[in-house]
Backbone bond lengths (Angstrom), bond angles and torsions (degrees), N, CA, C in turn:
res aa  C-N    CA-C-N  psi(-1)  N-CA   C-N-CA  omega(-1)  CA-C   N-CA-C  phi
1 M - - - 1.452 - - 1.520 108.48 -
2 P 1.324 118.54 130.63 1.462 120.93 -179.63 1.522 111.37 -63.16
3 V 1.330 115.10 150.76 1.462 119.68 -177.22 1.521 110.80 -64.93
4 W 1.325 118.69 -28.96 1.463 119.46 179.08 1.520 110.55 -63.69
5 R 1.339 116.56 -31.51 1.458 119.40 176.68 1.522 110.41 -69.40
6 L 1.330 115.49 -39.35 1.461 119.41 177.74 1.519 109.86 -63.26
7 L 1.346 116.79 -44.46 1.456 120.13 -179.96 1.525 111.03 -65.99
8 A 1.325 117.10 -38.73 1.460 119.97 177.20 1.521 110.01 -64.56
9 F 1.322 116.52 -38.48 1.459 121.73 179.15 1.523 110.40 -62.83
10 V 1.320 116.46 -43.67 1.459 120.94 -177.77 1.523 111.17 -73.54
11 S 1.351 117.78 -31.52 1.463 120.26 -175.50 1.522 113.71 -82.70
12 V 1.315 118.31 -4.49 1.467 121.23 178.34 1.525 109.24 -64.87
13 D 1.315 116.70 142.76 1.466 120.67 176.48 1.522 108.61 -76.69
14 W 1.330 115.74 99.59 1.460 121.65 -175.61 1.521 112.85 -90.75
15 S 1.338 117.37 -0.69 1.461 119.00 -174.19 1.524 112.21 -60.85
16 S 1.314 117.27 -32.53 1.461 119.02 -179.26 1.528 112.21 -86.93
17 W 1.310 117.81 -7.57 1.459 120.85 -175.84 1.513 113.26 -86.62
18 G 1.309 116.52 -43.03 1.453 119.95 -178.71 1.519 113.52 80.36
19 G 1.319 118.51 -11.98 1.454 121.66 -177.13 1.518 113.77 -105.85
20 L 1.309 117.35 23.10 1.460 120.49 -177.05 1.516 112.06 -61.05
21 N 1.311 117.25 -48.94 1.462 119.85 -178.17 1.520 111.53 -59.12
22 E 1.310 116.50 -42.70 1.462 120.66 -179.90 1.521 110.92 -66.95
23 A 1.330 116.99 -42.12 1.461 120.68 -179.79 1.527 110.82 -64.66
24 L 1.318 116.79 -43.93 1.464 120.22 178.46 1.522 110.99 -64.65
25 R 1.325 116.51 -40.94 1.460 119.86 178.78 1.527 110.82 -60.79
26 L 1.318 116.57 -44.08 1.469 120.39 179.38 1.521 111.19 -64.46
27 Y 1.330 116.65 -40.46 1.464 120.20 -179.82 1.524 110.70 -66.78
28 I 1.313 117.18 -41.90 1.462 120.90 178.79 1.517 110.50 -65.18
29 E 1.326 117.11 -41.32 1.467 120.13 175.97 1.519 111.26 -60.09
30 Y 1.329 116.47 -41.15 1.464 120.68 178.01 1.528 111.04 -60.54
31 L 1.334 115.96 -45.17 1.466 119.62 -179.86 1.524 111.61 -65.11
32 L 1.319 117.03 -39.39 1.462 120.07 -179.31 1.529 112.20 -69.74
33 K 1.316 117.27 -32.03 1.459 120.10 178.50 1.525 112.69 -77.85
34 N 1.316 117.00 -17.95 1.465 122.21 -178.12 1.529 109.42 -121.63
35 P 1.334 117.63 82.66 1.469 120.11 -174.64 1.531 113.23 -61.82
36 N 1.335 117.64 -30.12 1.465 118.79 178.31 1.519 111.15 -66.15
37 V 1.314 116.36 -39.12 1.461 120.64 177.70 1.523 109.62 -66.86
38 L 1.316 115.97 -41.60 1.462 120.03 178.80 1.527 110.77 -61.57
39 R 1.328 117.04 -43.33 1.473 120.06 177.16 1.522 111.16 -60.84
40 L 1.322 115.73 -41.58 1.462 120.04 179.48 1.527 111.23 -63.76
41 V 1.313 116.53 -44.21 1.466 120.53 179.00 1.524 110.32 -62.02
42 L 1.321 116.71 -43.90 1.467 119.88 179.23 1.523 111.71 -64.76
43 R 1.319 116.77 -39.39 1.465 121.00 178.16 1.525 110.55 -64.03
44 Q 1.328 116.48 -44.04 1.458 120.37 179.63 1.523 111.34 -66.98
45 L 1.316 116.37 -39.73 1.454 119.90 178.51 1.528 110.97 -65.16
46 T 1.320 116.96 -39.61 1.463 121.09 176.70 1.518 110.61 -61.43
47 Y 1.324 116.09 -45.68 1.468 119.95 178.39 1.526 110.23 -60.16
48 L 1.330 116.52 -43.75 1.457 120.99 -179.08 1.528 111.44 -61.61
49 V 1.318 117.09 -44.82 1.462 121.14 -177.86 1.534 111.10 -68.12
50 V 1.323 117.54 -43.13 1.470 120.61 179.47 1.525 110.21 -63.93
51 S 1.319 116.12 -44.01 1.457 120.68 178.97 1.522 111.01 -62.10
52 M 1.322 117.04 -43.45 1.458 121.24 179.12 1.528 110.73 -63.06
53 R 1.313 116.83 -41.94 1.466 120.96 179.59 1.531 111.01 -61.05
54 Q 1.331 116.36 -45.65 1.463 120.46 -179.62 1.528 111.39 -62.97
55 K 1.319 116.57 -40.97 1.468 119.72 -179.51 1.522 111.41 -69.67
56 L 1.322 117.42 -38.03 1.460 119.80 177.64 1.523 111.48 -64.01
57 L 1.325 116.04 -43.53 1.468 119.40 -178.79 1.522 112.60 -67.07
58 A 1.320 117.50 -21.88 1.465 120.93 -178.81 1.530 112.83 -84.70
59 I 1.321 118.07 -12.53 1.470 121.19 -175.08 1.534 113.26 -58.31
60 P 1.327 120.66 -51.35 1.475 119.03 -177.72 1.531 113.02 -58.97
61 G 1.318 116.89 -42.99 1.465 119.69 -179.96 1.519 112.10 -65.27
62 K 1.328 116.47 -39.97 1.465 119.97 178.90 1.522 111.11 -64.61
63 L 1.324 116.45 -45.25 1.462 119.47 179.40 1.524 111.31 -63.11
64 Y 1.313 116.03 -41.47 1.462 120.06 -179.71 1.522 110.93 -63.94
65 S 1.336 116.28 -42.64 1.466 118.62 -178.40 1.529 112.22 -74.64
66 R 1.319 118.31 -32.34 1.470 120.85 -179.37 1.521 112.44 -78.83
67 L 1.318 117.17 -41.46 1.457 120.18 -175.11 1.521 113.22 -91.11
68 G 1.309 116.59 -21.79 1.454 120.22 -179.63 1.511 112.08 84.20
69 P 1.328 115.55 165.61 1.472 119.81 -175.82 1.533 113.54 -68.06
70 E 1.352 117.63 -22.24 1.459 118.83 -179.78 1.531 111.45 -73.40
71 R 1.318 116.78 -42.61 1.461 121.15 -176.43 1.527 112.88 -91.27
72 F 1.320 117.19 -20.36 1.473 121.25 179.24 1.531 107.74 -141.57
73 P 1.332 116.61 81.06 1.463 120.15 -175.93 1.529 112.46 -62.85
74 R 1.304 115.55 161.64 1.458 122.35 -177.95 1.530 110.99 -56.79
75 E 1.330 117.32 -37.01 1.463 120.41 179.71 1.535 110.82 -62.31
76 A 1.332 116.64 -39.43 1.465 120.18 177.93 1.532 110.51 -66.32
77 A 1.334 115.97 -38.58 1.471 119.91 177.82 1.530 110.64 -63.87
78 Q 1.327 115.80 -40.59 1.464 119.31 179.17 1.524 111.47 -67.73
79 E 1.333 117.01 -38.67 1.471 120.88 177.68 1.526 110.59 -65.73
80 C 1.324 116.01 -41.20 1.468 121.02 177.28 1.528 110.29 -62.03
81 E 1.315 115.92 -43.09 1.465 120.97 179.24 1.528 110.86 -62.73
82 M 1.329 116.34 -39.51 1.459 120.45 179.39 1.533 110.60 -65.01
83 C 1.338 117.41 -41.27 1.467 121.16 177.85 1.526 111.11 -63.43
84 I 1.317 116.85 -40.58 1.464 120.95 179.17 1.521 110.37 -64.94
85 H 1.327 117.21 -40.43 1.467 120.22 177.80 1.529 111.23 -63.95
86 E 1.329 117.03 -35.38 1.466 119.90 177.02 1.527 110.70 -64.29
87 V 1.327 116.37 -42.22 1.465 120.59 178.34 1.526 110.34 -63.45
88 L 1.327 116.63 -44.71 1.462 120.29 180.00 1.523 111.57 -65.92
89 E 1.324 117.08 -33.05 1.466 120.68 176.29 1.521 110.37 -64.02
90 E 1.334 116.25 -42.69 1.466 120.11 177.26 1.527 110.30 -63.05
91 L 1.320 116.98 -42.75 1.465 120.25 179.47 1.521 112.02 -65.63
92 S 1.329 117.23 -29.34 1.461 119.66 179.89 1.524 111.67 -68.06
93 K 1.327 117.25 -19.27 1.465 121.54 178.38 1.529 111.85 -83.77
94 F 1.322 117.11 -4.67 1.463 120.86 -176.31 1.526 113.60 -56.22
95 P 1.345 119.80 -45.08 1.471 117.97 -179.88 1.525 113.31 -59.01
96 E 1.319 117.24 -32.77 1.460 120.11 178.22 1.531 110.89 -68.95
97 C 1.321 116.22 -29.91 1.463 121.28 -174.86 1.520 113.57 -76.68
98 V 1.301 117.83 -13.94 1.461 118.92 -178.88 1.520 112.23 -95.80
99 E 1.302 117.29 -2.45 1.456 120.78 177.56 1.531 109.20 -81.15
100 P 1.335 116.90 152.81 1.460 118.53 175.13 1.534 109.95 -59.92
101 N 1.291 116.14 144.12 1.477 122.89 179.97 1.529 112.45 59.07
102 W 1.345 116.81 32.86 1.460 120.49 -176.68 1.517 112.04 -63.36
103 L 1.325 117.15 -33.99 1.452 119.96 -178.43 1.524 110.67 -67.22
104 D 1.324 117.31 -40.00 1.465 120.93 177.83 1.519 111.00 -62.99
105 K 1.342 116.46 -42.82 1.464 120.51 179.91 1.524 111.18 -64.66
106 L 1.320 116.70 -39.21 1.465 121.26 179.74 1.515 110.52 -65.18
107 E 1.324 116.81 -42.15 1.470 120.47 179.30 1.524 110.64 -65.73
108 E 1.329 118.26 -36.27 1.473 121.68 178.73 1.519 110.64 -65.11
109 K 1.330 117.85 -39.31 1.471 121.58 179.37 1.511 111.55 -66.67
110 E 1.342 116.98 -36.64 1.451 120.59 -177.36 1.529 112.58 -73.80
111 V 1.336 117.39 -23.29 1.484 120.92 -178.49 1.482 110.89 -81.38
């Protein structure tokens, strides 16, 4: 199953459905029973994340070169770059967040 389908599945507003836990459980069982599909999903997700990271990091340089130093000064480019790095730092914590008791582990690291 393509990763876009997985993302579409996860992004659906399930609050009115009530069957989110059951649907996720069934989907996870499907992935675990089909290791080739799971590998494909992981490969596609990796490609998506790497591609997104590269495009995010290119934003300040593109804006600076397109708008010029008068409309997008170097300081603004540096601030934009810093914001993007903060977002990528948060995303880098994602693997820790999917482990059981991830919130407890995160709080222990911060203390």
